[in-house]
TORPA-369382 format. One line per 3 residues: number of its first residue (from 1); their letters; for each residue x, y, z of N, C-alpha, C. Coordinates in steps of 0.2 Angstrom, whole numbers, padded with zeros to 4 digits, always signed. Layout:
! residues N
NUM = a = X Y Z X Y Z X Y Z; ...
//
This chain:
! residues 241
1 = mki = +0009 +0012 +0016 +0010 +0014 +0009 +0017 +0015 +0008; +0020 +0014 +0001 +0027 +0015 +0000 +0027 +0021 -0004; +0030 +0025 -0003 +0032 +0032 -0007 +0039 +0033 -0010
4 = dil = +0039 +0033 -0016 +0045 +0033 -0021 +0047 +0041 -0024; +0052 +0044 -0022 +0051 +0050 -0025 +0059 +0050 -0029; +0058 +0052 -0036 +0063 +0053 -0040 +0065 +0060 -0041
7 = tif = +0071 +0062 -0039 +0072 +0069 -0039 +0080 +0070 -0040; +0083 +0075 -0042 +0090 +0078 -0042 +0094 +0082 -0035; +0088 +0083 -0031 +0089 +0086 -0025 +0087 +0082 -0019
10 = pem = +0090 +0076 -0018 +0087 +0072 -0013 +0088 +0075 -0005; +0092 +0080 -0005 +0094 +0083 +0002 +0088 +0087 +0004; +0083 +0089 -0001 +0078 +0093 +0002 +0072 +0089 +0005
13 = fnd = +0073 +0082 +0005 +0068 +0079 +0009 +0070 +0077 +0015; +0077 +0078 +0018 +0078 +0075 +0024 +0076 +0078 +0029; +0074 +0085 +0031 +0070 +0087 +0035 +0063 +0085 +0036
16 = fig = +0060 +0085 +0030 +0053 +0082 +0028 +0051 +0076 +0032; +0056 +0071 +0031 +0054 +0064 +0032 +0056 +0063 +0040; +0059 +0067 +0043 +0063 +0067 +0049 +0060 +0071 +0054
19 = tsi = +0053 +0073 +0053 +0051 +0078 +0057 +0042 +0076 +0058; +0041 +0078 +0064 +0033 +0077 +0065 +0030 +0072 +0064; +0023 +0072 +0060 +0018 +0066 +0059 +0023 +0061 +0055
22 = mkr = +0026 +0065 +0048 +0028 +0060 +0044 +0035 +0055 +0049; +0038 +0058 +0052 +0043 +0054 +0055 +0040 +0048 +0059; +0035 +0050 +0063 +0031 +0045 +0067 +0028 +0039 +0063
25 = giq = +0025 +0042 +0058 +0022 +0037 +0053 +0028 +0032 +0050; +0033 +0034 +0049 +0039 +0030 +0047 +0042 +0026 +0052; +0042 +0029 +0058 +0044 +0024 +0064 +0039 +0018 +0066
28 = kni = +0032 +0019 +0065 +0026 +0015 +0065 +0026 +0010 +0060; +0029 +0011 +0055 +0029 +0006 +0049 +0023 +0009 +0045; +0020 +0014 +0046 +0013 +0015 +0041 +0014 +0017 +0034
31 = idi = +0021 +0021 +0034 +0023 +0023 +0028 +0030 +0022 +0027; +0033 +0022 +0021 +0040 +0021 +0020 +0041 +0025 +0013; +0046 +0029 +0015 +0048 +0034 +0010 +0054 +0033 +0007
34 = nvv = +0055 +0033 +0001 +0061 +0030 -0003 +0062 +0036 -0007; +0069 +0040 -0006 +0071 +0046 -0010 +0077 +0043 -0015; +0076 +0044 -0021 +0080 +0042 -0027 +0084 +0047 -0030
37 = nir = +0090 +0047 -0030 +0094 +0053 -0034 +0095 +0051 -0040; +0091 +0054 -0045 +0091 +0053 -0052 +0099 +0053 -0053; +0103 +0058 -0052 +0110 +0059 -0055 +0114 +0052 -0054
40 = nfs = +0112 +0048 -0049 +0117 +0043 -0047 +0116 +0039 -0054; +0110 +0038 -0058 +0110 +0034 -0063 +0112 +0037 -0071; +0115 +0044 -0069 +0116 +0046 -0076 +0123 +0042 -0079
43 = rdk = +0123 +0042 -0085 +0130 +0039 -0088 +0134 +0043 -0091; +0133 +0050 -0089 +0137 +0055 -0092 +0143 +0055 -0085; +0150 +0056 -0088 +0155 +0056 -0083 +0154 +0061 -0076
46 = hkk = +0151 +0067 -0078 +0149 +0072 -0074 +0144 +0072 -0070; +0139 +0066 -0072 +0133 +0065 -0068 +0128 +0070 -0070; +0128 +0073 -0076 +0123 +0077 -0079 +0116 +0074 -0079
49 = add = +0112 +0077 -0078 +0103 +0075 -0079 +0101 +0079 -0082; +0103 +0085 -0087 +0100 +0089 -0091 +0104 +0090 -0097; +0100 +0093 -0102 +0104 +0095 -0109 +0099 +0101 -0112
52 = ypy = +0102 +0103 -0118 +0099 +0108 -0121 +0093 +0106 -0125; +0087 +0109 -0126 +0081 +0107 -0129 +0082 +0106 -0137; +0080 +0101 -0140 +0080 +0102 -0148 +0075 +0107 -0151
55 = ggg = +0077 +0110 -0155 +0072 +0114 -0157 +0075 +0122 -0154; +0080 +0121 -0149 +0082 +0128 -0146 +0077 +0131 -0141; +0078 +0136 -0138 +0074 +0139 -0133 +0078 +0139 -0126
58 = pgm = +0076 +0144 -0121 +0079 +0145 -0116 +0080 +0139 -0111; +0084 +0139 -0106 +0085 +0133 -0101 +0086 +0128 -0104; +0086 +0122 -0100 +0088 +0115 -0100 +0082 +0110 -0099
61 = vmt = +0083 +0104 -0101 +0078 +0099 -0101 +0080 +0092 -0097; +0078 +0089 -0093 +0080 +0083 -0090 +0080 +0078 -0095; +0086 +0075 -0095 +0086 +0069 -0100 +0083 +0063 -0098
64 = pqp = +0081 +0058 -0103 +0076 +0054 -0101 +0081 +0047 -0098; +0087 +0045 -0100 +0089 +0040 -0098 +0091 +0040 -0090; +0093 +0045 -0086 +0094 +0045 -0079 +0087 +0042 -0076
67 = iyd = +0082 +0047 -0078 +0076 +0046 -0075 +0072 +0038 -0076; +0074 +0036 -0083 +0071 +0030 -0083 +0074 +0024 -0079; +0081 +0025 -0079 +0085 +0020 -0075 +0083 +0020 -0068
70 = ayq = +0083 +0026 -0066 +0081 +0028 -0059 +0074 +0024 -0057; +0070 +0026 -0061 +0062 +0023 -0060 +0063 +0014 -0061; +0067 +0011 -0064 +0067 +0005 -0066 +0071 +0003 -0060
73 = sie = +0074 +0006 -0056 +0078 +0003 -0051 +0073 +0002 -0044; +0068 +0006 -0045 +0063 +0006 -0040 +0060 -0002 -0038; +0059 -0004 -0032 +0056 -0010 -0031 +0048 -0009 -0032
76 = kid = +0045 -0012 -0036 +0037 -0012 -0037 +0034 -0017 -0033; +0030 -0014 -0029 +0026 -0019 -0024 +0019 -0019 -0028; +0018 -0014 -0031 +0012 -0013 -0036 +0013 -0012 -0043
79 = ika = +0012 -0017 -0048 +0012 -0015 -0054 +0008 -0009 -0056; +0003 -0008 -0053 -0001 -0001 -0056 +0000 +0004 -0052; +0006 +0005 -0048 +0007 +0011 -0044 +0007 +0017 -0049
82 = pci = +0004 +0022 -0047 +0004 +0028 -0051 +0010 +0031 -0050; +0012 +0034 -0056 +0018 +0038 -0056 +0016 +0046 -0058; +0017 +0051 -0052 +0015 +0058 -0052 +0020 +0061 -0055
85 = ylt = +0019 +0065 -0060 +0024 +0070 -0062 +0021 +0077 -0060; +0025 +0080 -0056 +0024 +0087 -0054 +0024 +0092 -0058; +0020 +0096 -0061 +0020 +0101 -0067 +0015 +0106 -0068
88 = pqg = +0016 +0113 -0069 +0010 +0118 -0069 +0006 +0115 -0075; +0007 +0111 -0079 +0002 +0109 -0084 -0003 +0103 -0082; -0002 +0100 -0076 -0006 +0095 -0073 -0013 +0097 -0072
91 = ehf = -0016 +0092 -0069 -0023 +0094 -0066 -0022 +0096 -0059; -0026 +0101 -0057 -0026 +0103 -0050 -0027 +0099 -0045; -0022 +0097 -0041 -0024 +0094 -0034 -0029 +0096 -0030
94 = nqn = -0033 +0091 -0027 -0038 +0093 -0023 -0038 +0087 -0018; -0044 +0088 -0014 -0044 +0081 -0008 -0048 +0076 -0012; -0051 +0075 -0017 -0054 +0069 -0020 -0048 +0066 -0024
97 = lae = -0042 +0069 -0027 -0037 +0066 -0029 -0034 +0063 -0024; -0033 +0067 -0018 -0028 +0064 -0013 -0032 +0057 -0011; -0038 +0057 -0009 -0041 +0050 -0008 -0041 +0045 -0012
100 = els = -0041 +0046 -0018 -0040 +0041 -0023 -0033 +0039 -0023; -0028 +0043 -0024 -0021 +0041 -0023 -0019 +0036 -0016; -0023 +0039 -0011 -0022 +0036 -0004 -0023 +0029 -0004
103 = qyp = -0027 +0025 -0008 -0030 +0019 -0009 -0024 +0013 -0012; -0019 +0017 -0016 -0013 +0013 -0017 -0009 +0011 -0013; -0006 +0005 -0013 -0001 +0003 -0009 +0006 +0007 -0010
106 = qvi = +0007 +0009 -0016 +0013 +0012 -0018 +0011 +0019 -0022; +0014 +0024 -0022 +0014 +0029 -0026 +0021 +0032 -0027; +0023 +0033 -0035 +0029 +0037 -0036 +0028 +0044 -0039
109 = flc = +0034 +0047 -0037 +0033 +0055 -0039 +0039 +0055 -0042; +0039 +0060 -0047 +0044 +0062 -0052 +0044 +0070 -0052; +0050 +0072 -0049 +0051 +0080 -0047 +0055 +0083 -0053
112 = ghy = +0051 +0086 -0057 +0054 +0089 -0063 +0059 +0095 -0061; +0063 +0098 -0065 +0067 +0104 -0065 +0068 +0108 -0070; +0071 +0114 -0070 +0073 +0118 -0077 +0066 +0119 -0082
115 = egv = +0066 +0117 -0088 +0062 +0117 -0093 +0056 +0111 -0092; +0058 +0107 -0087 +0054 +0100 -0088 +0058 +0094 -0090; +0055 +0089 -0090 +0057 +0082 -0093 +0056 +0081 -0101
118 = dqr = +0060 +0077 -0102 +0060 +0074 -0110 +0051 +0072 -0109; +0049 +0072 -0115 +0041 +0070 -0117 +0042 +0063 -0116; +0046 +0060 -0118 +0046 +0052 -0119 +0047 +0049 -0112
121 = iid = +0048 +0052 -0107 +0047 +0050 -0100 +0041 +0050 -0098; +0037 +0057 -0099 +0030 +0057 -0098 +0026 +0052 -0102; +0028 +0050 -0108 +0023 +0045 -0111 +0027 +0039 -0108
124 = kiv = +0031 +0037 -0107 +0033 +0030 -0103 +0031 +0027 -0097; +0031 +0032 -0092 +0031 +0030 -0085 +0025 +0034 -0081; +0024 +0040 -0084 +0020 +0045 -0080 +0011 +0043 -0082
127 = the = +0009 +0042 -0075 +0002 +0041 -0076 -0003 +0048 -0074; +0001 +0051 -0069 -0003 +0058 -0068 +0001 +0064 -0068; -0002 +0068 -0072 +0001 +0075 -0072 -0002 +0079 -0067
130 = vsl = +0002 +0083 -0062 -0002 +0086 -0057 +0001 +0092 -0056; -0003 +0097 -0053 -0001 +0104 -0052 -0004 +0106 -0045; -0002 +0110 -0041 -0003 +0112 -0036 -0007 +0120 -0036
133 = gdy = -0007 +0122 -0042 -0011 +0127 -0045 -0008 +0132 -0050; -0010 +0138 -0052 -0008 +0140 -0059 -0002 +0146 -0057; +0003 +0142 -0054 +0010 +0146 -0054 +0015 +0142 -0055
136 = vlt = +0021 +0145 -0055 +0028 +0140 -0057 +0033 +0141 -0051; +0035 +0135 -0049 +0040 +0133 -0045 +0046 +0132 -0047; +0052 +0132 -0044 +0058 +0130 -0047 +0058 +0123 -0048
139 = gge = +0056 +0120 -0044 +0056 +0112 -0045 +0049 +0108 -0043; +0049 +0101 -0042 +0044 +0098 -0041 +0044 +0094 -0035; +0050 +0097 -0030 +0050 +0093 -0023 +0045 +0097 -0018
142 = lpa = +0044 +0103 -0019 +0039 +0105 -0014 +0032 +0104 -0016; +0030 +0103 -0021 +0023 +0101 -0023 +0023 +0093 -0021; +0028 +0090 -0022 +0028 +0082 -0019 +0027 +0081 -0012
145 = mvi = +0031 +0087 -0008 +0030 +0086 -0001 +0023 +0087 +0002; +0019 +0092 -0002 +0013 +0094 +0000 +0009 +0088 -0001; +0010 +0085 -0008 +0004 +0079 -0008 +0006 +0074 -0003
148 = idc = +0013 +0073 -0002 +0013 +0067 +0001 +0011 +0068 +0009; +0013 +0074 +0011 +0008 +0076 +0017 +0001 +0075 +0018; -0002 +0077 +0013 -0009 +0075 +0013 -0012 +0069 +0011
151 = lsr = -0008 +0065 +0008 -0009 +0057 +0007 -0009 +0054 +0014; -0003 +0055 +0017 -0001 +0052 +0023 -0007 +0053 +0028; -0009 +0060 +0028 -0015 +0060 +0033 -0021 +0056 +0033
154 = llp = -0021 +0053 +0027 -0027 +0048 +0025 -0026 +0042 +0026; -0020 +0040 +0030 -0018 +0033 +0031 -0020 +0031 +0039; -0023 +0025 +0038 -0025 +0024 +0046 -0019 +0024 +0051
157 = gml = -0020 +0027 +0056 -0013 +0026 +0062 -0009 +0032 +0062; -0009 +0037 +0056 -0005 +0042 +0055 -0007 +0047 +0061; -0013 +0049 +0062 -0015 +0054 +0065 -0017 +0052 +0072
160 = gne = -0016 +0056 +0077 -0018 +0052 +0084 -0026 +0052 +0085; -0029 +0056 +0082 -0037 +0054 +0082 -0039 +0053 +0076; -0042 +0047 +0074 -0044 +0044 +0067 -0050 +0049 +0064
163 = nsa = -0052 +0053 +0067 -0058 +0057 +0064 -0054 +0063 +0061; -0049 +0064 +0064 -0047 +0071 +0061 -0046 +0072 +0054; -0044 +0067 +0051 -0044 +0067 +0043 -0050 +0069 +0039
166 = ted = -0055 +0066 +0042 -0063 +0066 +0038 -0064 +0072 +0041; -0064 +0075 +0046 -0066 +0082 +0050 -0064 +0088 +0048; -0057 +0086 +0044 -0053 +0093 +0042 -0056 +0097 +0037
169 = sis = -0056 +0103 +0037 -0058 +0108 +0032 -0057 +0104 +0024; -0061 +0106 +0021 -0062 +0103 +0014 -0064 +0096 +0013; -0061 +0091 +0018 -0063 +0083 +0017 -0071 +0083 +0017
172 = sgl = -0074 +0087 +0021 -0081 +0087 +0024 -0085 +0090 +0016; -0081 +0094 +0013 -0084 +0098 +0008 -0085 +0106 +0010; -0084 +0107 +0017 -0084 +0113 +0019 -0078 +0116 +0022
175 = lef = -0078 +0123 +0022 -0073 +0125 +0026 -0074 +0124 +0034; -0069 +0125 +0037 -0069 +0124 +0045 -0072 +0128 +0048; -0076 +0127 +0053 -0080 +0131 +0058 -0073 +0135 +0063
178 = pqy = -0074 +0141 +0064 -0069 +0144 +0069 -0068 +0140 +0076; -0061 +0140 +0077 -0059 +0135 +0084 -0057 +0141 +0089; -0058 +0139 +0095 -0055 +0143 +0101 -0053 +0138 +0106
181 = trp = -0047 +0142 +0109 -0045 +0137 +0116 -0043 +0144 +0121; -0041 +0143 +0126 -0038 +0147 +0132 -0035 +0151 +0130; -0035 +0158 +0133 -0039 +0160 +0137 -0046 +0162 +0135
184 = yef = -0051 +0162 +0139 -0058 +0163 +0137 -0059 +0170 +0134; -0055 +0176 +0136 -0055 +0183 +0134 -0049 +0184 +0132; -0048 +0186 +0126 -0041 +0190 +0123 -0043 +0194 +0119
187 = ldq = -0040 +0200 +0120 -0039 +0207 +0117 -0047 +0209 +0115; -0050 +0209 +0121 -0058 +0211 +0121 -0063 +0207 +0117; -0060 +0200 +0115 -0064 +0195 +0112 -0065 +0190 +0116
190 = kvp = -0071 +0187 +0117 -0073 +0182 +0121 -0075 +0176 +0116; -0074 +0170 +0119 -0075 +0164 +0116 -0083 +0163 +0116; -0085 +0162 +0111 -0094 +0161 +0110 -0097 +0156 +0115
193 = evl = -0102 +0158 +0119 -0104 +0157 +0124 -0109 +0148 +0123; -0109 +0148 +0117 -0111 +0141 +0116 -0106 +0135 +0116; -0101 +0137 +0115 -0094 +0133 +0117 -0093 +0130 +0124
196 = lsg = -0096 +0134 +0127 -0095 +0134 +0135 -0101 +0131 +0137; -0106 +0129 +0134 -0112 +0127 +0136 -0112 +0120 +0139; -0109 +0117 +0135 -0108 +0109 +0136 -0114 +0105 +0133
199 = nhe = -0119 +0108 +0129 -0124 +0106 +0127 -0121 +0104 +0119; -0119 +0097 +0119 -0117 +0095 +0113 -0120 +0096 +0105; -0127 +0095 +0106 -0131 +0096 +0100 -0131 +0104 +0098
202 = eir = -0132 +0109 +0103 -0131 +0115 +0100 -0124 +0117 +0098; -0118 +0114 +0102 -0112 +0115 +0099 -0111 +0112 +0092; -0114 +0107 +0091 -0115 +0103 +0082 -0118 +0109 +0079
205 = kwr = -0123 +0111 +0081 -0126 +0115 +0077 -0122 +0122 +0075; -0121 +0125 +0080 -0117 +0130 +0078 -0110 +0130 +0074; -0107 +0124 +0075 -0101 +0123 +0070 -0104 +0122 +0063
208 = rge = -0109 +0119 +0062 -0112 +0117 +0055 -0113 +0124 +0053; -0116 +0128 +0056 -0118 +0135 +0053 -0114 +0138 +0052; -0107 +0139 +0056 -0102 +0144 +0054 -0098 +0140 +0049
211 = all = -0098 +0135 +0048 -0094 +0131 +0042 -0098 +0133 +0035; -0105 +0133 +0037 -0109 +0133 +0030 -0108 +0140 +0028; -0108 +0145 +0033 -0108 +0153 +0030 -0101 +0155 +0028
214 = ktk = -0096 +0151 +0031 -0088 +0154 +0029 -0088 +0150 +0022; -0090 +0143 +0021 -0090 +0142 +0015 -0094 +0146 +0009; -0101 +0148 +0011 -0104 +0152 +0006 -0101 +0158 +0003
217 = mrr = -0098 +0161 +0010 -0094 +0167 +0009 -0088 +0168 +0004; -0083 +0162 +0006 -0076 +0163 +0005 -0076 +0158 -0001; -0080 +0152 -0001 -0079 +0146 -0007 -0085 +0145 -0011
220 = pdl = -0089 +0150 -0014 -0095 +0148 -0017 -0095 +0143 -0023; -0089 +0142 -0024 -0088 +0136 -0029 -0090 +0129 -0026; -0087 +0129 -0019 -0088 +0123 -0015 -0095 +0122 -0012
223 = fnk = -0098 +0129 -0011 -0105 +0129 -0007 -0111 +0126 -0012; -0109 +0129 -0019 -0115 +0127 -0024 -0114 +0120 -0026; -0108 +0116 -0024 -0109 +0109 -0024 -0112 +0105 -0018
226 = lnl = -0114 +0109 -0013 -0118 +0106 -0007 -0124 +0103 -0008; -0127 +0098 -0006 -0134 +0096 -0006 -0137 +0098 +0001; -0140 +0105 +0002 -0141 +0107 +0008 -0148 +0103 +0010
229 = nke = -0148 +0101 +0017 -0155 +0098 +0019 -0159 +0105 +0023; -0164 +0103 +0027 -0169 +0108 +0029 -0165 +0111 +0034; -0161 +0107 +0039 -0157 +0110 +0044 -0152 +0114 +0043
232 = dri = -0148 +0112 +0037 -0144 +0118 +0034 -0146 +0124 +0033; -0151 +0125 +0029 -0155 +0131 +0027 -0157 +0135 +0034; -0159 +0131 +0039 -0161 +0135 +0046 -0154 +0137 +0048
235 = lls = -0151 +0133 +0049 -0144 +0136 +0051 -0141 +0142 +0048; -0141 +0141 +0042 -0138 +0147 +0037 -0142 +0154 +0038; -0149 +0152 +0040 -0152 +0159 +0041 -0151 +0161 +0048
238 = kyn = -0149 +0158 +0053 -0148 +0158 +0060 -0141 +0162 +0061; -0137 +0160 +0058 -0129 +0161 +0059 -0128 +0166 +0054; -0131 +0168 +0049 -0130 +0173 +0045 -0129 +0180 +0048
241 = k = -0123 +0182 +0046 -0123 +0189 +0051 -0122 +0195 +0046
//
């Protein structure tokens, strides 16, 4: 997948693309991340990329010309490549949208700042307006990193275990079951005996039951979307504390 990021703060992505899974994905040619500095395309002698809003009001608005020219400079390997504008006004990002976007060979991100970007840019190049939630951040860079991280996990070869992405919490429609590692006893709490039994079927049932219960208690909105089978109902009754 090719990822292009339009931003006025390209330095924010240095550590992000040079660390951990993202770094390995780039080295393995699974993902290619291209960060474009919008200011480089400004025709203003001071490389300004913002101006006062028409009609008055607080703050500044990102001007359309530098953004459009920066967008035009991107090599388009997919003419239908989605352009994601990160904004509190957008649809809430979730795993379903991540899976949809991960099917494209190229995704473009536009990181806004100040009071946002000129509406004409949104009308001209943006295909998706996306929000991480009902709160306001300084700019779109952090949300872009979150979404790119989520998308990258869905690409074949990015994770050491190919099942990790599909078994992750939320991907299955359930919150994840509790996880344990050594030592066996810590602060007077012991690892559940079923996990030491070696009985893979009983372990599977325990994990499924715990995941169902946790989802029911913490995320009833997700739980209500589940199509429970007979085993699920039995497990819920058994593990309900």
